[in-house]
C-alpha positions as CSV (number, residue, x, y, z in Angstrom):
1,M,-26.4,-19.1,0.8
2,I,-25.7,-16.0,-1.4
3,N,-21.2,-15.1,-1.9
4,V,-19.3,-12.3,-0.7
5,N,-16.4,-11.4,-2.2
6,D,-15.5,-9.4,1.4
7,P,-12.8,-6.4,2.0
8,P,-9.2,-7.5,2.0
9,I,-8.6,-6.5,5.6
10,I,-5.4,-4.1,5.9
11,Q,-3.6,-4.8,9.1
12,P,-1.8,-2.1,11.3
13,I,1.4,-1.3,9.8
14,P,4.2,-0.3,12.6
15,K,5.8,3.3,12.6
16,Q,7.9,3.2,9.5
17,N,10.1,5.9,9.5
18,A,11.5,8.0,6.2
19,T,14.5,11.0,5.1
20,E,12.9,13.9,3.4
21,E,14.0,12.9,-0.8
22,V,15.6,9.2,-0.3
23,L,13.3,6.5,-1.0
24,F,11.6,5.3,1.4
25,S,9.7,1.2,0.1
26,I,7.5,-1.1,2.0
27,D,6.3,-4.6,1.4
28,L,2.4,-4.0,2.5
29,G,1.8,-7.8,1.8
30,P,3.1,-8.9,5.4
31,F,-0.4,-6.2,6.4
32,L,-3.2,-7.6,5.0
33,S,-5.2,-10.5,4.3
34,D,-8.7,-12.0,2.1
35,E,-11.1,-14.4,2.9
36,D,-11.0,-14.5,-0.9
37,N,-8.2,-14.2,-2.5
38,A,-4.4,-14.2,-2.3
39,V,-2.4,-11.9,-1.3
40,S,0.2,-12.3,-4.4
41,E,-3.8,-11.2,-6.3
42,L,-4.7,-7.8,-4.7
43,I,-3.3,-5.0,-6.5
44,I,-2.5,-2.2,-4.7
45,T,-2.9,1.7,-6.6
46,C,-2.3,4.6,-6.0
47,E,-4.0,8.3,-7.3
48,H,-0.3,9.9,-6.9
49,T,1.6,8.3,-9.2
50,N,3.8,11.2,-9.8
51,L,5.4,10.6,-6.1
52,V,4.1,7.0,-5.4
53,S,5.7,3.3,-7.7
54,I,3.4,0.6,-7.6
55,D,5.4,-3.1,-7.9
56,G,3.5,-6.1,-6.6
57,L,2.7,-5.3,-3.2
58,R,6.4,-3.1,-2.0
59,I,4.9,0.8,-2.7
60,A,8.4,3.1,-3.1
61,L,7.4,6.7,-1.5
62,M,9.7,9.7,-1.4
63,F,9.4,12.3,0.3
64,I,9.5,16.1,-0.8
65,E,9.2,19.4,0.9
66,Y,5.5,18.9,1.0
67,V,3.6,16.5,-0.1
68,A,-0.8,16.2,0.7
69,P,-2.2,14.5,1.9
70,T,-2.0,10.7,0.2
71,T,-4.8,7.4,0.5
72,V,-3.6,4.3,-1.2
73,Q,-5.8,1.9,-2.2
């Protein structure tokens, strides 16, 4: 048998409301699971560091008038 590191699973996140130009923060921990690692060991990254800050499993976003689509991994 070959041991495989399965990817984490991200559960659907319920609809969130954010206000333009007001910092929005969400803890992704409750929506994450991983067969191979504790959720606390997961690392979240984002390519748009000028719009998103990450602290552990919590992300904070500032929505401005127009924000290009952003993917958080």
